[in-house]
N, C-alpha and C positions, 0 to 999 in steps of 0.2 A: 420592177425588180426581177432580175434573172433568177433562175433556180439556184445557181451557185451563191448569189448574194443572200437569197432567202435562207439557204441552208446554214451559211456562216452566221447570219443574224440569230437564227434559232439556237445556235450553240451556246449563247449566253445563258439559256435556261434548260437546255437538253444535252444529253450525251451525244457522241458522234453519230451513232447509228440512228438515234431518234431524229437528229437534225436533218440527215439526208432523207430518211423515209418521209418525214413530215413535209419537207420542201417539195417532194414529188407527188403530193396529194392530188393534184389535177390529173395525174395519170393513174394513180392507184385507186382513187375514189375512197380512200380511207379518211375518216375524220381525224383530227389531230389527237384526240384522246385515245382512240383505238391504235393509231400508229405509234404513239408514245408507249403504250402498254406492250405492244408486240416487240418493240425494239429495246425495251427497258433494260434487259439483261445483257445486251450486246455491246455496250460501251466499254472502253478500255480493253479492247481485245477480249471480250467476254469476261471481263474483270480479272484476267490473268495474263495479259500481254500477248495473247495469240492474235488471231485475224483482226486487222484494223476495223474498228467499229464503223468507220465511214464506208469501207468496202462492204461490210455486212449489210448496212442500210441500203446501199445501192443494189445489192443482190436481192434484198427483200422487195424493193420497189419494182425491179425488173420481173421478179417472180409473180407479183400481183398484177402487173400491167400487160404482160405479154403471154400469149397463148402457148408459145413454145420458146421459152427463154434460153438465150445463149449466155450463160453465166461465166463461162471460161474466158470470154473476150475481155470482160471487165477486170478480172484478176490478172490476166496477162498484161493488159495495157497499163494498169496501175504498177505492177511489178517492174515492167520495162522502164517506166518513168522514175520510180523511186528506189528500185533495187530490192524491195521487200514488200510483203503484205502483213507481216507480223508487227503488231503495235509496238512491242518492246524494241524490236530492231529499228523501226522507223524513228522512234524517239531517241534511241541511243545514237544512231547514225547522224541524226539532225543536230545533236548537241543542244537542242532547244525544242520547246514545244512548237510544233507546226501543224497542229490539228486542224486549224481553220483552213489552211492550204489543202490538206487532204480531203476535208469535208467538201469544200467548193469543187475540187476536181472530181470527186466521186459523184456529186450531184450532176455535174455536167456530163460525165461519162454515161450515167444511167439515163439521163434525159435523151441523149443522142441515141443510145441503144434502143430505148423504148420507141422513139420516133421512127427509127429504121425498121423496127419489127411490127409496127402497127399497120 
């Protein structure tokens, strides 16, 4: 199962940030319980529609796995693809919930960034 598929599958029981962070546990070395607790308050754009939880989860994973993380690349790449990084803008613009798409994409972006920086 790819990291993207794992993250999307986790979304059935986790918020967006938790899904991405847990899916990248091979890189972060965090157990699922710890990862879920760290990312617990970051779903739904920190519960107020701000930064996408999937983006937040990806940044957490990169921060854990990389000695000198480049977090700007993730946010720029995500914004270039979707136009926004704010949860409320993403969902409004999409006219439907597309969280699984965002989660899968962020998991892939983070995995690639981690592999490039290790």
